[in-house]
N, C-alpha and C positions, 0 to 999 in steps of 0.2 A: 224679394229675398236676394241678397248679394252673394253670388257664387264666385269663389276665387278662381284665379288661374290654377290649373292643375286638377287634383282630385278632391272630391268631397262626397259625403253621403247625404242623400236627400230623400224626401218622401212626398207623396201627394196628400195634402191635408184635407182635400175636399172631394166629394163625389162630383165629378165633372163629365157629364155625358158618358161616352164610352171609355173614358180614361185612357185614350190612346196617347202614347208618348208624342206622337206627331202633332197632336192637338195641345198637349200640355206645354210644349216648348216651341216657341216661334222666334224667328229672327235670330237664330243661333249661328255662331261662327262655323266656318268649314272645319270638319273634323270633330265637332262636338259629339261626344259619345255618352250614351246612357246604357249602363250595364246592370244586369241582375246576377246575383250569386247563385249558380245552379250546379249541384253536384261538385261543390268546392271549386268551381271555376267561374270566372267572370265572362258572361256572354252578353255582348253589346249590340246596340243599334247605332250606327254612325251617320251623321248628317253630311251629305255631299253637296257643296255649293254648285258644283259643275252640273250635276243631274237634278238638283233641287229635290232630293229625295232622301229618305232614310233607308238604311240597308235592311232593317227589319221593320217594315211599316206597320205590322200587326202587333208590335209590342205594346203592352198596356202597363199602367201603374195605378193600382187601386189604393184607396185609403188604408193605411197601416202597412203597406208594402214598401220596402225601401229599395234604393238603387244607388249605384255609384255614378257620379258624373265626372267626366274628364273634359275640361274645357281649355282650349289653347289660349284663352284670354279671359279676364273677368267678365261675368255675364249677369245682368240684372234679370231675375226670373219673376215674372208676374203671372199669377195663376188665380183662378176664381172658380167658384162652384158652391155647393151646399154642404154644410157639415152634417155628418151622420148623427142621428139621435137614437136614443133608446139603449138597449143592452147590446154592447158591441163585443165581439169575440175575435181575437186575432190569434190564429193557431201558429205556434212556433215549433218547427220540427226539430228533431234531434240533429246534432251537428251544427254547422255554421249557417246562419241566415241573416239577411238584412231586414230589419223590422223597424216600425215606428208606431207611435201612439195613433190609434184610429180617431182620437179626439182632436179637433182643431184647436188645441190648447197647449200652451207651454207649461212645464212644471217639473218638480222633482220626480225622478223616474219611478220611485217606489211609493213614497208617502203621498204623492199627489196624482200620479198617473197610473198607479195601481199595478205595477209590474211585480208579480210574485213568481219566483223562479226555483227550480230544483237546486239542491246543493251542488257546489262546484261550478255553477254557471258563470261565464265570463262575459262582460260587456266591453266592446272595443270600438274604436273609430279609426280613421286613417288621416294622415296628414296630406299636404299638397303633393307629395311625391308618391302617394299611395302606400306608404309604410304604415303597418298596423301599430296602434297604440292602445294599451289596455286602460280602460276607465275604471274598472272595478271587478271584484270577484265575490260572489256570494258563498260564504263559508258554510254556515249552517244556521238553524233557527235560533240557536243560543247566541252565537257570535254576530250573526248578520253579515253585512257587507264590509269588505275591505276596499275602501275607495283610494285610488291612486293619489288624488288631490287632497285627501283627508276629509272631504265633504261630499255629501250625496250629489250625484250627477244630475244636472237639470237639462232636460230635453226641450229644444225650441220647436215651434211650429215649423213643419217642413224639413226637420232634421231627422236622420235615421241613425241607427247604431247596428253594429254586428253583434248578434247574440250567439254564443257558443255554449251548447248544452248537451249533456249526455243523454237526455231523454226529452221527448216532446211534451209540450204543455200549452195551455190556453192563457193568453193575456186578455183578461176580461175587464171591460170598462163600461160604465153607464154614463150617458150624457142626456140630461133632461133639460129642455128649454120650456119655460112657462108658456103654455098655450100651444106648444108644438109637440105632437106625438108621432111616433113612427107608425104609419098605417099598415105596414107590412108584417105578415107573420107566415110561418110555414105550416101548412095543413098536412103535408106529407114530407117526410124526411128520408134520406137514404139509410139503408141498414147495412150492418157489417156482413161480410161474406167471406167464406173460405172456398176457394175454387182449385180445380186441378188444371195445370197447364194445358192450354188448348181449349178450355171451356169458354162459353160466352159470359160477359159481365154486363149486367143491366142495373143501373142506379137511377132512381126516379125521385123527383121532388115536385111539390105543388105549393106555390105561394099564393097568397090572397091578400086583399086589402087595397088593391089599386089596379088600374088598367095599364096596358102597354108594358107588361112585365118583361124584364130581360133577365137571362140566367147566364152565369159563368161558373163552370166547374173548375175545381182546383185539385191538384194532387200534391201532397206534402207542402201545402201553402202557396203553390205556384199555379198561376192560371194555365189551363190546358188549352193550347191553340185550337180554335174552331169548336170547342165544347160549349155552345151557347144556347142549348135548348133545355127543356125540363127533364130530358132523359139523356143519360150518358150511356152509350152502348159500345162495347168492344167485342167484336165478333169472336176473336180467339185470343185469350190473354196469354202473355208471356210472363216469365218470372220477374221481369223488370216492371211489370204493371202493379206489383204489390206495393202498398203504401196506404196513406191516409187521404181520403177523399172528402171534399165538402163542396157545397154549392152556395153561391151568392146570388140572391134574387134582388133586383133593383127596379125602381121606377121613379123617374124624376130625381129628386135629391134624397130619396129614402132607399135603404138597403137593409137586408137581413141575411145572415149567414148561418148555415147549419153547423152543428158540431161535427168535427171530423169523424168519419167511420173508417174502421180498418178493413182493408181488402187483402187477404192473404192468398198467395198462389203457391200451391205445392207442386213439385216436379211430377211429371207424368211418368209412371213406372211402366216400362214396356217389358212384359214377360217374354223371355226367350222361347222360341218354339221347342216343343218336346223332342228329345233325341229319338231318331227313328230306330226301329228294330229290324235286323236283317235275318232272313232265313235263306239257306242255300240248299239246293237239290242238285245232285250230280248224276248224270247219266253218261258214262263214258267220258268223252272229252267235252260234252255239253254241260254247261253250268247254268242253272236258273237261279237268279238272285231276286228275292222278293223283299221289297221295302214296306214295312208297316209303319205308318205315321199319320200326321194330321191331314185331313182332307183339304185340298187346295194348296198344300205346301209343295214346293219344288226342290228337287235334290239333284246333286251331281254324284254319280257313282264313280268311285275310283278303285283301282286295283294295284297291287304290288306283289313282287315275288321275294323282296329282301327287306321290307319295312323301311327302306331308305328313299327309294324313288317311287312316287305314286303317279299313275297315269289315269287320265279321264277315260272312262269306258262309255262311249256314246255321248250324247248331248244331255241337256237338262231333262229330268224326268218329273212330270207333273202328277201328283197323287190326286186323282179325281174321285176315287171312291173308297179310300182307306188303305189300299195297297197298290203298288205299282211293281211290275215285273220287268226284268232285263235278262236276256239270254246272251251268254258269252261262251267262247270256246278257248280251251287251253291246249298247249302243245303236249304231246305224249311225254309222260314222265315229269311234267312240271306241275308245281302247286301254285296257287294264287290266293291272296287274301284281299278282302273287299271292305270298303267303308263307304258310307253315304254322307255327303256334305250338305247341310241345310243351306239353301240359297235364299237370300233376302229378297 
């Protein structure tokens, strides 16, 4: 595949071992960059001829996943592997993503490659300068596509497109080869979960049908670095961990992907401590202040004579058994008002 100088959108058409970018692209010129679109930003791995290394050596590119290539000169890309077979699902998240057919086949994007999208979805590409160019917009079921060229767009093998959609959807395809069947299936798939911030997340999957199984978990259609076992575990989830999770199980040239499941993370609600109650007993110039509140809570007692300036009376008071008492003295003929501040 001839990649031009400048920018282009590409995809990996085959299952090729670990699908590492460092393995897919060899003998590239210095500064050659492969980037993924993540959170509306291009995040790339750059080849350095001086160090003979990639800046992000763990970056992968799986079949159906697209990327942007920026090359300082024309580059002839040779790649090999095994085509995926069986029922293939490519999850497309809401927003902008770079996707491609999971079939190692060229064809018309809808009528031959089976892309079915929500209303208002836009397909785009980029030119050599990286400028976005619209290919078509899906208006609705009645009107169909409005193609910029006037004809349905045809996607080549190894080519990717930018899909902009208001909602997530599955790009489902089936590829059957006579005498060849996908031996893999998922005996256990992850389930949807609703968690509270700070709770643990545990997603599990079990694939069967082959030996030497490999797993790769994805969040919102993007590989999670290091998540390569049958179990995905997050000890304490954050709000940013919410999303759609799926797992890809593979062995040799076969792969199977679970349907994405939703993981929702709700904010942790921290109840403020109950306000303490003060009782005051006066014996001449001696004042005894009792704080009634939560066991284990600490307070700072403050006093004032004018409601403008408050002074700490002693240090922090720890409520060990439900009440805590502080004794104070006032000058003759003076009055004093008290409050208790809850300490975190």
